[in-house]
Backbone as a ProteinNet text record, in pm:
[ID]
protein_1_A
[PRIMARY]
MNRVTASHEGGLGARYGTDFALGEHSARHLRRVLRRYLAAWEMDDLYDAASLALTELIANVVRHCPDRRAAVLILRLPEGQGLRVEVTDASACPPLSTAVDELAEGGRGVGIVEAVTDRWGWVPLADRPGKTVWFECDGKAAAQPEVNGERRERNGC
[TERTIARY]
14395.8	14275.6	14197.6	14099.7	14019.6	13965.5	13969.9	13908.8	13848.7	13737.5	13681.8	13689.7	13752.8	13741.5	13673.3	13560.4	13487.9	13435	13431.8	13394.8	13245.7	13164.9	13016.5	12976.1	13006.2	12950.9	12823.7	12696.9	12584.4	12550.7	12575.7	12567.2	12684.6	12732.3	12829.5	12975.3	12985.3	13124.7	13213.2	13323.7	13408.1	13503	13506.2	13604.4	13564.3	13593.4	13586.7	13715.9	13754.2	13878.3	13860.9	13932.5	13930.4	14071.7	14085.6	14216.1	14171.3	14201.3	14172.1	14243.7	14223.4	14270.7	14166.9	14219.6	14151.1	14131.6	13995	13984.6	13914.5	13844.8	13803.5	13694	13610	13482	13504.2	13621.4	13649.3	13615.6	13650.9	13626.2	13460.4	13385.3	13252.3	13204.3	13259.6	13204.2	13232.7	13377.8	13415	13355	13310.3	13226.8	13112.3	13041.4	12921	12929	13046.7	13084.6	13104.6	13187	13210	13095.3	12986.8	12862.2	12786.2	12791.5	12696.1	12759	12886.4	12956.4	12948	12970.1	12954.5	12827.9	12702.7	12566.5	12534.6	12596	12591.8	12647.7	12782.9	12842.8	12788.7	12688.5	12637.4	12736.8	12807.4	12921.5	12894.5	12760.8	12726.8	12798.5	12840.7	12894.2	13020.9	13102.7	13226	13238.7	13133.1	13115.5	13168.4	13150.8	13210	13346.2	13409.8	13535.2	13631.6	13564.9	13629.9	13619.9	13507.4	13491	13571	13593.3	13702.8	13820.1	13885.2	14009.8	14028.1	13938.3	13927.3	13948	13868.5	13878	14010.7	14068	14204.4	14311.9	14308.6	14378.1	14370.3	14259.3	14213.9	14283.2	14263.6	14301.9	14433.3	14512.2	14682	14716.8	14656.8	14669.9	14657.7	14535.7	14482.1	14609.2	14652	14724.1	14890.5	14930.5	15078	15123.1	15021.9	15064.8	15024	15120.6	15111.2	15000.8	15007.7	14936.5	14793.5	14782.3	14652.9	14614.9	14692.2	14633.3	14674.5	14577	14568.5	14460.6	14505.9	14425.7	14360	14253.3	14183.3	14118.1	14144	14088.4	14008.6	13889.3	13812.8	13783.9	13841.7	13809.8	13750.5	13677.3	13589.8	13709.3	13727.9	13811.2	13753.4	13808.2	13737.7	13642.8	13525.2	13459.3	13398.8	13387.9	13320.2	13425	13549.7	13650.7	13669.1	13632.8	13619.4	13642.4	13727.8	13744	13888.2	13911.5	14072.5	14051.6	14112.8	14144.6	14240.5	14297.8	14426.1	14411.5	14513.9	14523.4	14667.1	14676.5	14829.2	14861.7	14939.5	14982.4	15130.9	15175.7	15303.6	15401.6	15356.1	15463.5	15535.2	15663.2	15743.4	15750.4	15711.3	15707.3	15638.1	15677.2	15588.2	15495.1	15387.7	15264.4	15314.4	15331.5	15374	15285.6	15264.8	15209.4	15295.8	15250.8	15322.6	15285.5	15166.5	15103	15193.7	15267.5	15341.2	15251.7	15168.3	15083.7	14948	14889.2	14762.8	14655.8	14665.9	14590.7	14598.2	14697.7	14719.2	14611.2	14602.3	14484.5	14512.5	14632.3	14682.8	14760.2	14799.4	14907	14867.8	14728.5	14680.3	14609.2	14627	14578	14582.1	14740.4	14776.4	14758.9	14753.9	14703	14545.3	14459.1	14324.7	14308.7	14374.8	14369.1	14411.9	14512.1	14568.8	14448.8	14392.1	14293.4	14154.5	14113.7	13989	14007.9	14115.6	14107	14193.3	14170.9	14244	14375.8	14415.5	14531.9	14569.8	14680.7	14707.1	14847.1	14891.7	15044.1	15067.8	15199.4	15225.8	15347.5	15349.8	15452.2	15495.3	15628.3	15679.1	15657.3	15620.5	15588.9	15722.6	15755.1	15852.5	15919.6	15795.8	15841.3	15843.9	15814.3	15805.1	15806.6	15827.5	15804.7	15672.4	15641.7	15502.9	15501.2	15392	15351.4	15204.5	15180.1	15029.8	15003	14926.3	14884.2	14747.6	14754.8	14640.1	14576.1	14469.9	14390.9	14303.1	14267.2	14178.1	14107.1	13966.4	13864.5	13825.7	13828	13769.4	13624	13561.6	13414.3	13390.4	13234.8	13179.9	13254.6	13270.4	13339.1	13466	13551.3	13683.8	13687.4	13585.6	13595.6	13531.5	13501.4	13458.6	13515	13636.1	13703.7	13654.6	13672.9	13636.7	13738.1	13737.4	13842.5	13784.2	13835	13782.6	13635	13595.8	13447.4	13352.4	13439.2	13334.5	13376.8	13283.7	13301.5	13338.6	13441.1	13497.4	13484.2	13413.8	13420.2	13557.6	13575.9	13683.4	13656.4	13716.8	13730.2	13767.1	13665.7	13713.7	13687.4	13702.1	13688.7	13534.1
5916.5	5961	5810	5796.2	5664.2	5682.5	5561.9	5587	5427.2	5450.7	5323.8	5323.1	5217.5	5226.8	5085	5103.7	4981.6	5018.1	4929.4	4925.1	4893	4997	4958.6	4952.8	4838.4	4797.4	4723.5	4803.6	4725.5	4636.1	4703.1	4637.4	4666.8	4559.1	4581.8	4574.8	4494.9	4489.4	4387	4374.3	4264.4	4280.4	4408.5	4428.7	4520.1	4521.7	4623.3	4649.2	4770.6	4809.5	4908.4	4904.2	5024.9	5031.2	5160.3	5167.2	5273.9	5209.9	5293.4	5225.6	5309.5	5248.8	5167	5041.9	4927.2	4944.8	4891.5	4906.6	4770.7	4754.1	4641.9	4603.5	4691	4660.8	4650	4664.7	4685.2	4530.2	4427.5	4281.7	4268.4	4299.9	4288.4	4364.2	4494.8	4576.7	4504.5	4452.1	4403.2	4287.3	4205.7	4065.1	4083.5	4195.7	4254	4295.7	4373.3	4410.8	4274.2	4174.9	4028.8	3975.8	3968.5	3894.4	3939.3	4085.5	4159.6	4126.1	4124.7	4092.2	3937.4	3863.7	3704.6	3698	3733.6	3721.1	3779.2	3907.3	3947.9	3857.3	3794.8	3720.3	3570.7	3541.8	3395.7	3313.3	3355	3263.1	3266.8	3250.9	3243.2	3130.6	3034.4	2921.7	2957.1	3058.7	3070.4	3158	3211.9	3315.1	3261.6	3153.2	3093.1	3104.9	3052.3	3034	3145.8	3222.1	3362	3464.4	3455.7	3552.2	3525.6	3389	3364.5	3400.8	3365.2	3406.7	3553.1	3623.6	3771.1	3828.3	3779.7	3813.4	3806.2	3690.6	3643	3760.6	3794.4	3902	4031.8	4064.9	4186	4193.9	4079.4	4082.5	4092	4035.5	4050.2	4182.5	4272.2	4421.6	4495.3	4468.7	4534.4	4498.2	4363.1	4341.8	4373.2	4370	4365.1	4509.8	4591.9	4706.6	4811.1	4902.7	5017.5	5120.3	5136.4	5262.6	5168.7	5051.9	4986.4	5017	5089.4	5104.2	4976.9	4975.3	4872	4907.1	4849.6	4848.6	4702.8	4684.9	4563.9	4549.3	4451.5	4425.8	4301.5	4295.2	4175	4167.6	4070.4	4042.8	3935	3945.2	3818.7	3770	3642.6	3592.5	3575	3563.8	3549.6	3444	3445.6	3333.1	3248.6	3299.3	3237.3	3142.8	3178.5	3083.9	3094.1	3200.9	3200.6	3363.9	3372.3	3492.8	3506.9	3632.6	3651.4	3786.4	3782.3	3875.7	3944.2	4041.5	4086.8	4187	4176	4280.5	4330.9	4457.2	4521.4	4597.4	4584.8	4672.8	4714.2	4783.8	4855	4774.2	4676.1	4593.5	4507.3	4504.2	4394.4	4254.9	4228.9	4114.8	4019.4	3906.5	3803	3728.2	3690	3617.7	3494	3460.9	3356.4	3268.9	3150.6	3064.6	3060.8	3133	3124.7	3068.4	2974.5	2891.1	2767.4	2773.6	2668.6	2573.3	2658.6	2569.8	2555	2450.1	2418.8	2489.9	2547.8	2622.8	2746.9	2802	2946.4	3008.7	3139.9	3221.5	3283.1	3293	3338.1	3261.9	3307.5	3230.7	3142.7	3128.2	3024.5	3095.1	3223.6	3274.6	3238.3	3217.4	3154.9	3017.5	2942.6	2793.5	2774.6	2885	2883.1	2915.4	3035.3	3067.8	2970.6	2916.3	2787.4	2665.7	2659.1	2521.5	2567.3	2680.6	2712.3	2765.6	2792.1	2861.6	2760.4	2758.9	2704.4	2734.3	2854.1	2914.7	3020.1	3051.9	3170.2	3209.6	3315.2	3346.9	3499.3	3538	3658.7	3713.1	3848	3911.3	4043.1	4071.6	4199.3	4310.3	4417.9	4526.4	4584.2	4596.6	4621.2	4780.8	4860	5015.9	5086.2	5001.8	5056	4938.3	4984.3	4845.4	4830.8	4680.7	4624.2	4507.3	4436.3	4326.6	4315.6	4229.5	4198.2	4047.8	4022	3883.9	3871.7	3739.2	3715.6	3576.2	3548.1	3408.9	3419.7	3287.2	3261.2	3141.5	3151.2	3057.1	3012.3	2895.8	2833.5	2844	2904.3	2893.9	2759.5	2733.5	2618.7	2587.5	2680.7	2674.7	2597.8	2631.7	2600.4	2461.9	2421	2340	2199	2205.5	2089.3	2086.7	2081.7	2077.7	1937.3	1944.7	1845.1	1781.6	1634.2	1541.5	1445	1425.6	1356.7	1351.9	1475.1	1493.6	1470.4	1453.2	1416.7	1519.5	1552.1	1661.7	1585.7	1641.9	1579.5	1669.7	1620.5	1724.3	1739.6	1832.8	1843.1	1948.2	1918.7	1987.2	2141.2	2232.9	2387.6	2465.1	2582.7	2675.4	2659.7
-3715.8	-3781.5	-3845.7	-3792.4	-3835.8	-3983.2	-4043.6	-4176	-4212.4	-4303.4	-4348.5	-4526.4	-4576.4	-4731.9	-4766.8	-4843.5	-4869.5	-5030.5	-5106	-5233.4	-5242	-5307.3	-5294.8	-5455.5	-5515.1	-5643.1	-5632	-5619.4	-5623.3	-5494.5	-5377.2	-5263.5	-5165.9	-5085.5	-5008.1	-5071.3	-5210.9	-5265	-5228.4	-5280.6	-5250.1	-5143.2	-5072.7	-4976.6	-4881.8	-4765.3	-4653.1	-4578.1	-4575.8	-4507.7	-4405	-4296	-4202.2	-4139.2	-4082.1	-4024.2	-3877.6	-3778.4	-3668.6	-3531.9	-3414.1	-3311.3	-3233.1	-3206.9	-3154.4	-3004.8	-2967.6	-2822	-2774.6	-2658.9	-2603.7	-2671.2	-2745.3	-2820.5	-2968.8	-3020.3	-3162.3	-3229.2	-3160	-3206.7	-3234	-3139	-3152.9	-3277.8	-3274.1	-3403.5	-3541	-3539.7	-3665.7	-3712.7	-3592.5	-3640.5	-3676.9	-3629.9	-3699.7	-3848.8	-3885.8	-4020.2	-4090.2	-4055.5	-4101.4	-4122	-4028.9	-4054	-4169.6	-4173.4	-4303.4	-4440.6	-4437.3	-4559.9	-4599.5	-4492.8	-4534.8	-4587.6	-4534.6	-4553.8	-4699.2	-4735.1	-4868.2	-4982.7	-4942.4	-5037.3	-5041.5	-4955.5	-4943.8	-4898.4	-4796.5	-4727	-4599.9	-4514.6	-4398.9	-4331.1	-4404.9	-4331.2	-4293.3	-4340	-4256.4	-4155.2	-4096.5	-3990.4	-3872.3	-3823.2	-3687.4	-3691.7	-3782.2	-3792.5	-3795.6	-3913.8	-3934.7	-3826.9	-3762.3	-3644	-3540.5	-3491.8	-3387.3	-3428	-3553.9	-3600.6	-3604	-3646.9	-3654.2	-3513.6	-3423.6	-3294.9	-3213.5	-3267.2	-3204.7	-3248.5	-3388.4	-3429.8	-3377	-3365.6	-3292.3	-3150.2	-3072.1	-2936.8	-2926.9	-3055.9	-3025.5	-3038	-3123.2	-3149.7	-3011.2	-2962.4	-2827.5	-2729.1	-2723.7	-2604.9	-2623.4	-2736.3	-2779.1	-2860.5	-2896.9	-2970	-2884.2	-2861.2	-2762.8	-2794.8	-2931	-2964.7	-3027.1	-3040.9	-3080.7	-3193.4	-3291	-3411.6	-3504.5	-3608.7	-3701.4	-3813.1	-3926.3	-4051.3	-4070.8	-4086.5	-4091.4	-4245.9	-4316.5	-4461.6	-4460.8	-4507.8	-4520.9	-4673.7	-4730.3	-4884.2	-4922.6	-5030.6	-5079.2	-5192.2	-5184.1	-5307.9	-5413.8	-5531	-5647.2	-5663.6	-5755.9	-5769	-5655.5	-5540	-5441.7	-5373.2	-5391.2	-5340.9	-5182.9	-5145.3	-4973.4	-4952	-4834.8	-4761.6	-4710	-4723	-4643.7	-4588	-4462.7	-4361	-4339.6	-4317.9	-4302.7	-4207.1	-4106.6	-3991.9	-3984.7	-4020.1	-4009.9	-3895.7	-3824.3	-3706.6	-3713.1	-3633.8	-3625.5	-3553.3	-3496.6	-3425.9	-3516.8	-3486.9	-3566.7	-3523.6	-3401.9	-3343.7	-3414.2	-3450.1	-3527.5	-3426.2	-3464.4	-3404.3	-3355.3	-3219.2	-3155.8	-3079.2	-3065.8	-2968.9	-2833.3	-2725.6	-2609.8	-2495	-2522.3	-2421.6	-2381.1	-2251.8	-2227.9	-2119.6	-2049.3	-1953.9	-1998.3	-1987.8	-2052.8	-1984.6	-1853	-1771.7	-1788.3	-1870.6	-1899.4	-1953	-1903.7	-1961.5	-2109.2	-2150.2	-2291.2	-2360.3	-2481.2	-2554.9	-2678	-2669.1	-2755.6	-2877.8	-2907.1	-3021.5	-3163.2	-3192.7	-3305.5	-3330.1	-3211.5	-3233.6	-3261.6	-3234.3	-3236.9	-3391.2	-3443.5	-3590.7	-3683.1	-3631.6	-3728.9	-3718.9	-3603.5	-3609.2	-3672.5	-3691.7	-3750.3	-3881.5	-3951.6	-4090.2	-4165	-4296.8	-4399.6	-4423.2	-4387.3	-4419.3	-4320.8	-4293.3	-4209.4	-4237.4	-4208.4	-4220.6	-4184.4	-4168.2	-4156.7	-4240.7	-4287.7	-4346.3	-4285.8	-4273	-4223.2	-4331.8	-4274.8	-4374.8	-4438.2	-4555.9	-4612.9	-4600.5	-4614.9	-4611.7	-4464.8	-4346.6	-4219.4	-4118.1	-3980.5	-3894.5	-3889.8	-3866.6	-3877.5	-3944.6	-3928.4	-3993	-4040	-4127.2	-4158.5	-4140.2	-4035.5	-4017.6	-4085.7	-4168.6	-4254.9	-4220.1	-4250.2	-4270.8	-4388.8	-4448.2	-4540.8	-4503.1	-4538.2	-4508.9	-4645.4	-4676.2	-4814.6	-4809.7	-4909.2	-4939.8	-5010.8	-5029.9	-5080.6	-5201	-5297.9	-5428.5	-5418	-5337.7	-5293.3	-5236.9	-5137	-5056.1	-5136.1	-5241.5	-5288.9	-5450.6	-5459.9	-5584.5	-5665.7	-5784.5	-5891.2	-5902.5	-5903	-5936.8	-6026.8	-6158.7	-6260.5	-6260.6	-6290	-6303.1	-6174.6	-6054.1	-5952	-5834.9	-5759.7	-5660.7	-5522	-5465.4	-5346.1	-5243.1	-5108.8	-5001.4	-4913.7	-4872.4	-4784.3	-4650.5	-4557.1	-4451.8	-4474.3	-4450.1	-4478.8	-4330.2	-4365.3	-4262.1	-4181
[MASK]
+++++++++++++++++++++++++++++++++++++++++++++++++++++++++++++++++++++++++++++++++++++++++++++++++++++++++++++++++++++++++++++++++++++++++++++++++++++++++++++

């Protein structure tokens, strides 16, 4: 059963969640959803990196999970700190970088996610086989921490 869970508190809300079987076009549809949420949250600057990382996570489910089922959660972090995306699937295999040959067509997804996000990781599910792979991109509020009363720039998502 496919389902969408979204909080609608005066607009798009602080989260979007869906659970369904992914296919070839799922990444494109989820990127469209991501763009709308980031625009509503005034975090458009995170779109390029977040959409690339989301695409990689979705591609991993399509390639490596026989049933292609996954739950996708897009969350706005508190106080404009940024964005968190989680993809949960039924495969217990950890996400690994398998690219050995620089000309290989696959195996670079983990490296791409690591390169374009501020943080990423994965956790095994406690109650059933599977895992959640997640990433975070810092928003402007988190990307410019105040040090001794002075704003500091930092490379973010």
